[in-house]
C-alpha positions as CSV (number, residue, x, y, z in Angstrom):
1,M,22.4,46.7,66.2
2,T,23.7,46.4,69.8
3,H,23.8,43.2,71.8
4,D,21.1,44.7,74.1
5,W,18.7,45.3,71.3
6,Q,19.4,41.9,69.7
7,Q,18.6,40.3,73.1
8,Q,15.4,42.4,73.4
9,I,14.2,41.3,70.0
10,R,14.9,37.6,70.8
11,T,12.9,38.1,74.0
12,L,10.0,39.6,72.1
13,H,10.1,36.6,69.7
14,D,10.1,34.1,72.6
15,E,7.2,36.0,74.2
16,L,5.2,35.9,71.0
17,I,5.7,32.1,70.7
18,R,4.9,31.6,74.4
19,R,1.6,33.5,74.3
20,D,0.2,31.2,71.6
21,D,-2.0,34.0,70.4
22,P,-3.0,33.6,66.7
23,A,-4.2,37.2,66.5
24,A,-0.7,38.4,67.6
25,W,0.9,36.2,65.1
26,V,-1.3,37.6,62.3
27,R,-0.4,41.2,63.4
28,E,3.3,40.3,63.4
29,A,2.9,38.8,59.9
30,D,1.2,42.1,58.8
31,A,4.2,44.0,60.2
32,V,6.7,41.8,58.3
33,D,4.7,42.3,55.1
34,A,4.6,46.0,55.6
35,S,8.4,46.2,56.1
36,L,8.9,44.6,52.8
37,R,6.2,46.5,50.8
38,Y,6.9,49.9,52.4
39,P,10.6,49.9,53.3
40,G,11.1,53.6,53.4
41,F,10.1,56.4,55.8
42,A,8.5,59.7,55.0
43,L,9.0,62.3,57.7
44,R,6.0,64.4,58.5
45,G,7.7,66.6,61.1
46,P,7.3,67.4,64.8
47,V,4.2,66.9,66.9
48,F,3.6,68.0,70.5
49,G,1.5,66.9,73.5
50,V,1.5,67.0,77.3
51,A,3.0,64.4,79.6
52,V,2.6,64.1,83.4
53,Q,4.7,62.6,86.2
54,D,2.6,62.1,89.3
55,P,4.3,60.4,92.3
56,A,0.9,59.3,93.6
57,V,0.6,57.1,90.5
58,G,4.2,56.1,89.9
59,P,7.6,57.3,88.7
60,E,6.7,57.0,85.0
61,W,5.8,59.8,82.7
62,R,2.4,59.3,81.1
63,V,0.6,61.1,78.2
64,L,-2.0,63.5,79.5
65,K,-2.8,65.3,76.2
66,P,-2.3,63.4,72.8
67,V,0.9,64.1,71.0
68,V,-0.8,65.3,67.8
69,N,-0.5,69.2,67.8
70,G,1.6,71.0,65.3
71,M,2.8,73.8,67.7
72,P,4.0,73.7,71.3
73,Q,1.9,76.7,72.3
74,M,-1.3,74.7,71.4
75,C,-0.3,72.2,74.1
76,R,0.5,75.0,76.6
77,D,-3.0,76.3,76.1
78,S,-4.4,72.9,76.5
79,L,-2.5,72.4,79.8
80,N,-3.6,75.9,80.9
81,S,-7.3,74.9,80.5
82,Y,-6.7,71.5,82.1
83,L,-5.2,73.1,85.3
84,W,-7.8,75.9,85.4
85,F,-10.7,73.5,85.3
86,R,-9.0,71.3,87.9
87,A,-8.8,74.4,90.1
88,K,-12.4,75.3,89.4
89,D,-14.1,71.9,89.6
90,D,-11.9,69.3,91.3
91,T,-11.0,70.8,94.7
92,D,-12.4,72.7,97.6
93,D,-9.1,73.3,99.2
94,P,-7.9,76.9,98.7
95,A,-4.2,75.9,99.1
96,V,-4.5,73.3,96.3
97,R,-6.5,75.8,94.1
98,R,-3.8,78.5,94.8
99,E,-1.0,76.2,93.6
100,L,-2.9,75.1,90.5
101,L,-3.7,78.7,89.6
102,A,-0.1,79.7,90.1
103,A,0.8,77.2,87.4
104,V,-2.0,78.7,85.2
105,G,-0.5,82.1,85.7
106,V,2.9,81.0,84.5
107,L,1.3,79.5,81.4
108,E,-0.6,82.7,80.7
109,R,2.6,84.8,80.7
110,E,5.5,82.6,79.6
111,S,6.3,80.0,76.8
112,V,7.4,77.4,79.4
113,N,7.8,73.7,78.7
114,E,7.2,72.5,82.2
115,V,5.2,73.6,85.3
116,E,4.7,71.9,88.6
117,A,1.7,72.0,90.9
118,C,0.9,70.0,94.0
119,G,4.0,67.8,93.5
120,V,3.0,66.8,90.0
121,R,5.1,67.7,87.0
122,Y,3.5,68.7,83.7
123,R,5.7,68.8,80.6
124,I,5.2,69.8,76.9
125,V,6.7,67.0,75.0
126,R,8.0,66.6,71.4
127,G,7.7,63.7,69.0
128,D,8.3,63.1,65.3
129,E,5.6,61.9,63.0
130,F,6.4,59.6,60.1
131,T,4.8,57.2,57.7
132,R,6.1,54.2,55.8
133,C,6.4,54.5,52.1
134,D,7.5,52.4,49.1
135,D,10.0,53.3,46.3
136,N,7.3,55.3,44.5
137,N,6.4,57.4,47.5
138,R,3.1,55.5,48.1
139,L,2.2,55.8,51.8
140,E,1.3,52.7,53.8
141,P,-2.5,52.4,54.1
142,P,-4.3,50.9,57.2
143,R,-3.5,47.2,57.7
144,P,-6.2,44.5,58.0
145,T,-5.3,44.0,61.6
146,D,-5.5,47.6,62.7
147,P,-8.2,48.0,65.3
148,E,-11.5,49.5,64.4
149,P,-14.4,50.9,66.5
150,A,-16.8,48.3,67.9
151,E,-19.6,50.1,66.0
152,R,-18.6,51.6,62.7
153,T,-20.9,54.6,62.4
154,W,-21.0,57.5,59.9
155,D,-23.2,59.6,62.2
156,R,-21.7,63.0,62.6
157,R,-23.2,63.3,66.1
158,A,-21.5,60.1,67.3
159,D,-18.3,60.4,69.4
160,H,-15.0,59.5,67.8
161,T,-12.7,56.8,69.3
162,P,-10.7,58.2,72.2
163,S,-7.0,58.8,71.5
164,P,-4.8,55.7,72.3
165,D,-2.3,58.2,73.6
166,L,-4.3,59.0,76.8
167,D,-2.5,57.6,79.9
168,F,0.1,55.9,77.7
169,V,3.2,55.1,79.8
170,L,6.4,56.5,78.3
171,D,8.6,53.6,79.2
172,P,11.5,52.9,76.7
173,D,12.1,49.5,78.2
174,R,8.6,48.3,77.4
175,V,8.0,47.5,73.7
176,E,4.4,47.2,72.6
177,G,4.2,44.5,69.9
178,G,6.5,41.8,68.7
179,P,9.9,41.5,67.2
180,M,9.2,43.9,64.3
181,A,8.3,46.6,66.7
182,G,11.6,46.0,68.6
183,A,13.5,46.1,65.3
184,L,11.9,49.4,64.4
185,L,12.8,50.9,67.7
186,A,16.4,49.7,67.3
187,A,16.5,51.3,63.8
188,L,15.1,54.6,65.1
189,R,17.5,55.1,68.0
190,D,20.0,57.0,65.8
191,F,17.3,58.8,63.8
192,A,18.1,62.4,63.1
193,Y,17.1,64.9,60.4
194,R,19.5,64.7,57.5
195,G,19.6,66.1,54.0
196,V,19.9,69.6,52.5
197,R,16.2,70.3,52.8
198,F,16.7,70.8,56.5
199,P,18.5,73.9,57.7
200,V,21.9,73.3,59.3
201,G,20.7,74.5,62.7
202,L,17.7,72.1,62.7
203,R,20.0,69.2,61.7
204,R,22.4,70.0,64.6
205,E,19.6,70.1,67.1
206,S,18.3,66.7,65.9
207,E,21.8,65.2,66.2
208,R,22.2,66.6,69.7
209,A,18.9,65.0,70.7
210,V,20.2,61.6,69.8
211,H,22.8,62.0,72.5
212,S,20.8,64.0,75.1
213,H,17.7,61.8,74.7
214,P,19.1,58.4,73.5
215,Q,16.1,56.2,74.3
216,V,13.0,56.0,72.1
217,V,9.4,55.3,72.6
218,L,6.9,54.5,69.8
219,L,3.5,56.0,70.5
220,P,0.4,54.1,69.5
221,T,-0.3,54.2,65.7
222,C,-2.7,56.8,64.5
223,F,-4.3,57.4,61.1
224,A,-4.0,60.4,58.9
225,V,-5.9,62.0,56.0
226,V,-3.3,63.3,53.5
227,E,-3.7,65.2,50.2
228,R,-1.6,64.9,47.1
229,E,0.3,68.1,46.4
230,R,3.0,69.0,43.8
231,T,5.7,68.4,46.4
232,G,4.3,65.3,47.9
233,W,1.6,64.3,50.4
234,E,0.5,66.9,52.9
235,P,-1.7,66.5,56.0
236,A,-5.3,67.5,55.3
237,L,-7.1,66.8,58.7
238,A,-6.3,65.9,62.3
239,L,-4.8,62.6,63.2
240,Q,-7.4,60.0,64.2
241,S,-7.4,56.9,66.4
242,T,-8.7,54.3,63.9
243,P,-8.9,54.0,60.1
244,H,-12.7,54.4,60.3
245,D,-12.4,57.6,62.3
246,A,-10.1,58.9,59.6
247,R,-12.6,58.0,56.9
248,R,-15.3,59.6,58.9
249,V,-13.6,63.0,59.2
250,L,-12.8,62.9,55.5
251,Y,-16.4,62.2,54.7
252,D,-17.6,64.9,57.0
253,A,-15.1,67.4,55.5
254,M,-16.2,66.7,51.9
255,S,-19.9,66.7,52.6
256,E,-20.3,69.5,55.1
257,M,-17.2,71.2,56.7
258,W,-15.3,72.3,53.6
259,P,-18.4,73.5,51.7
260,M,-19.5,75.6,54.7
261,L,-16.0,76.8,55.7
262,Y,-15.0,77.8,52.2
263,K,-18.5,79.0,51.1
264,F,-18.7,76.7,48.0
265,D,-21.3,77.7,45.5
266,D,-24.2,75.2,44.8
267,E,-22.4,73.5,41.9
268,K,-19.2,72.9,43.7
269,K,-21.0,71.9,46.9
270,A,-22.9,69.2,44.9
271,V,-19.6,67.9,43.4
272,Y,-18.1,67.4,46.9
273,E,-21.3,65.9,48.3
274,K,-21.4,63.4,45.5
275,A,-17.8,62.4,46.0
276,A,-18.4,62.1,49.8
277,E,-21.4,59.8,49.3
278,E,-19.4,57.6,46.8
279,F,-16.5,57.4,49.3
280,R,-18.9,56.4,52.1
281,A,-20.6,53.8,50.0
282,L,-17.3,51.9,49.6
283,E,-17.2,51.5,53.4
284,R,-13.4,50.8,53.7
285,A,-11.9,52.9,50.9
286,D,-8.5,54.4,51.5
287,E,-8.7,57.0,48.7
288,A,-11.1,59.7,47.6
289,R,-11.0,62.0,44.6
290,V,-12.9,65.2,44.1
291,A,-12.5,68.2,41.8
292,G,-9.0,67.1,40.8
293,R,-7.9,66.6,44.4
294,V,-6.7,63.2,45.7
295,F,-6.9,62.2,49.4
296,R,-5.5,59.1,51.1
297,I,-5.9,57.4,54.5
298,C,-2.5,56.3,55.8
299,R,-0.9,55.0,58.9
300,A,0.9,57.6,61.0
301,E,3.6,56.5,63.5
302,R,5.3,58.7,66.0
303,L,8.6,58.6,67.8
304,L,9.3,60.3,71.1
305,R,12.7,60.6,72.7
306,M,13.5,60.0,76.3
307,G,16.5,61.2,78.4
308,P,17.6,60.8,82.0
309,D,15.0,63.3,83.1
310,G,12.2,62.1,81.0
311,P,10.6,63.0,77.6
312,E,12.2,65.5,75.2
313,T,10.7,69.0,75.2
314,P,10.3,71.3,72.2
315,R,13.6,72.3,70.5
316,P,14.6,76.0,69.8
317,S,13.7,75.5,66.1
318,D,10.2,74.5,66.9
319,I,8.1,77.5,65.9
320,D,4.9,78.9,67.5
321,E,2.7,81.2,65.4
322,Y,1.4,82.9,68.6
323,G,2.4,83.3,72.2
324,P,0.9,82.8,75.7
325,M,-2.3,84.5,76.7
326,K,-5.1,84.5,79.3
327,I,-7.7,82.0,78.2
328,H,-10.2,81.8,81.1
329,P,-11.7,84.3,83.5
330,T,-10.0,85.1,86.8
331,L,-10.6,82.3,89.4
332,L,-10.3,83.3,93.0
333,E,-8.9,81.1,95.8
334,D,-12.4,80.5,97.2
335,G,-13.6,79.2,93.8
336,T,-15.4,82.4,92.6
337,V,-15.1,83.0,88.9
338,V,-14.8,86.7,88.1
339,F,-16.0,87.6,84.6
340,E,-14.3,90.8,83.5
341,E,-16.2,93.3,81.4
């Protein structure tokens, strides 16, 4: 560990003491306990989102779209829609609309990782998702101090907790948390893909990123639903903002989404509905079993690399299953929407 990181961790320790915040001390104790009980790391793989640098707000890059997608193109499509609706709904100035639509046009035609409109830079960014694990490959479950919604509802119609990524400032000099967070960041500075399970080209790209983007940012912790497979734990549903939101999406999947999506017969549907209700009745369970399948709720952490020009973009080895396309109807400079037949 370098002297700079040692000094930063000491500063975080001093700040924790100065704040005299019992809740922060408990969170730090939780983090220390987790590092002992779950000393290993299980790499999930890359995740992608959208970041923005707006001089009107400040020089920092901020997260515009959560860093949770499995493919860069999903983020380009999300940015395409964001800019199109800005052009449609947020301005009456034809010049501003023209510039926003020019960026939309690029995203419709090309697999680009950055566009600029009205002096604002928009970038597709890349992170790595990982979870902590113990020597038996058990993944770390939610901690007692992890935040939960103010109202813990199971109502399918209720909104889920907004992503903690939104508007998150990508500042490698600001560490969220105490000394353990600082120590984790220090340990991850040299993180690169290693081992024969990764192709040589992918490993080399990862090693180059350590030098081209040497600074690291830890994004806010999210929560995953994973399923036990023969080769290990695999993601089953989208990342969620709180442990309860993860439990909710698993309950919804077992009770309604999967039976409908996969057209279960009545007998199988009843098995899944029963398992869902048993899981819900436990309120804070982190495991569910149904029809020989095992699901777990676990913490998901994400690392994002920063270089001299900002956050890292997708690497050549990051694969898209489809390419750019036109998503929305034609929007004219005067604001008219043209619906093609």
